[in-house]
C-alpha positions in Angstrom: -65.7 124.6 342.0 -65.8 123.6 345.5 -63.0 121.7 346.9 -65.2 119.1 348.4 -65.8 117.7 345.0 -62.3 117.2 344.5 -61.2 113.6 346.3 -57.8 113.8 348.2 -57.3 117.4 348.3 -56.9 117.5 352.1 -54.2 115.4 352.0 -51.6 118.1 350.3 -49.7 120.8 351.4 -51.1 125.0 350.8 -48.8 124.9 347.7 -50.0 121.8 345.9 -53.5 122.3 347.3 -54.1 125.5 345.6 -52.8 124.6 342.3 -54.2 121.1 341.8 -57.8 122.3 343.0 -57.0 124.6 340.0 -55.9 122.2 337.9 -58.6 119.5 338.5 -61.5 121.9 338.5 -60.4 122.7 335.1 -59.8 119.5 333.9 -63.3 118.5 335.6 -64.7 121.3 333.5 -62.9 119.8 329.9 -62.4 115.7 330.4 -64.8 113.0 330.9 -64.2 110.4 333.5 -64.7 107.8 330.7 -61.8 109.2 328.2 -58.3 108.2 328.1 -55.9 110.0 329.5 -52.0 109.8 329.1 -50.5 112.0 331.0 -47.1 113.3 330.2 -44.6 112.1 333.1 -43.7 109.8 335.2 -46.9 108.5 337.8 -46.6 111.5 339.9 -49.2 113.2 343.4 -51.3 115.0 340.7 -52.0 111.9 338.6 -52.8 110.1 341.5 -55.3 112.7 342.4 -56.8 112.4 339.0 -57.0 108.6 339.6 -58.9 109.2 342.8 -61.5 111.3 341.2 -62.5 108.8 339.0 -60.1 109.6 335.4 -58.6 106.7 333.8 -54.9 107.5 333.9 -52.1 105.9 332.1 -48.2 107.8 332.0 -45.6 108.0 330.1 -42.8 105.8 330.6 -39.8 108.4 331.6 -38.3 108.5 328.2 -36.3 111.4 327.2 -39.3 113.3 324.9 -36.7 116.2 323.7 -34.8 113.4 322.2 -37.2 110.4 321.4 -40.1 112.8 320.9 -41.4 110.2 318.2 -42.2 107.8 321.1 -45.2 110.7 321.9 -47.1 109.0 319.1 -46.9 105.7 320.6 -48.9 106.4 323.5 -52.6 105.8 322.7 -55.5 107.8 324.4 -58.2 110.0 323.9 -56.3 112.8 326.2 -52.8 114.3 326.6 -52.1 115.7 329.6 -49.2 117.9 330.4 -49.1 119.6 334.0 -45.8 121.8 334.4 -43.7 119.8 332.0 -43.2 122.6 328.9 -41.1 123.7 330.2 -38.9 121.3 331.3 -38.4 120.9 327.6 -35.6 122.3 325.0 -38.3 121.7 322.1 -42.2 121.7 323.2 -43.0 122.0 319.2 -41.8 119.1 318.4 -43.7 116.8 321.4 -46.7 119.2 320.7 -46.8 118.0 317.0 -46.3 114.1 317.3 -49.5 113.6 320.0 -52.5 111.9 318.3 -54.9 112.6 320.5 -57.6 114.8 319.4 -57.7 116.8 322.6 -54.6 118.4 324.6 -55.1 119.8 328.8 -51.9 121.4 329.4 -50.6 123.9 332.0 -47.2 125.9 332.1 -45.5 128.7 334.6 -46.0 131.9 333.3 -42.5 134.0 333.1 -42.2 136.4 336.4 -40.6 139.6 335.4 -39.7 139.5 339.2 -37.6 136.5 338.9 -35.6 134.6 337.2 -36.7 131.3 335.6 -36.6 128.0 338.1 -33.2 126.0 338.0 -31.8 123.4 340.1 -28.4 123.3 340.1 -28.1 119.8 341.1 -30.6 118.5 338.6 -30.5 118.0 335.0 -34.4 117.6 335.0 -35.2 119.9 337.9 -35.1 123.2 335.6 -37.0 125.1 333.4 -35.5 125.7 330.2 -38.6 128.1 329.1 -41.3 129.8 331.4 -43.7 131.4 329.1 -45.8 134.3 328.2 -49.2 133.9 327.7 -49.0 134.9 324.1 -45.9 132.8 323.4 -47.4 129.3 324.8 -50.6 130.2 322.6 -48.3 130.6 319.4 -46.5 127.5 320.4 -49.8 125.8 320.6 -51.8 127.3 317.2 -47.8 126.4 315.1 -48.2 122.9 316.3 -51.5 122.2 314.7 -53.5 122.8 318.3 -56.6 125.2 318.6 -57.2 126.7 322.4 -61.1 126.1 323.2 -60.4 127.6 327.2 -57.9 129.0 329.1 -57.7 130.6 332.3 -54.3 132.0 334.7 -54.3 131.9 338.4 -51.3 133.5 341.1 -49.4 131.1 343.2 -49.6 133.0 346.6 -46.4 131.2 349.3 -46.3 131.5 352.4 -43.3 134.4 353.1 -43.3 137.7 353.7 -41.2 140.1 351.1 -41.9 142.3 348.3 -41.8 138.7 345.6 -44.4 136.8 348.0 -46.3 140.3 347.9 -46.2 140.1 344.1 -47.3 136.5 344.0 -50.7 136.9 345.8 -51.9 139.1 342.8 -49.5 138.0 339.5 -50.7 135.1 337.4 -48.1 132.3 337.6 -50.5 129.5 336.0 -51.6 129.1 332.6 -53.9 126.5 331.7 -55.5 125.6 328.3 -58.0 122.7 326.9 -57.2 121.9 323.2 -58.5 120.3 320.0 -56.4 119.3 317.0 -57.1 121.2 313.9 
């Protein structure tokens, strides 16, 4: 997709611009602007970008959905989106089972064989409990009642010199899916 169709990308740094362009292109392919989106997580730059591009987006309230996962069933909309959220949860299966919408669009970081899972020692929430292999995330979705209708993967290059930055040029880092409730 041409970046010119996505409003607001020019305001983002290189790393976010690449990821958000891919995410928005996939979202625009599968979700109509007439569908009401519930985005897991508090308002953030990506949900703001979705709104700038004509989507009707409501965010969850920042509750601990690992502990209070039944709260997810309170949210009403046509589509649930979850962009880089499930890796932070201890039990994403519970949340996926509780979602009441008929459509889910979600992305997760893939496990990189050459790097450890992201873990910020200074924050309880800024940690990856899971970094998935594609087959793990596919199975989680299937077991929780979702059928994948489309998916994409892409690398996440960074601006640095070294072996790991070189590997990031061609190793898929993100995986995004569109699913329907079975």
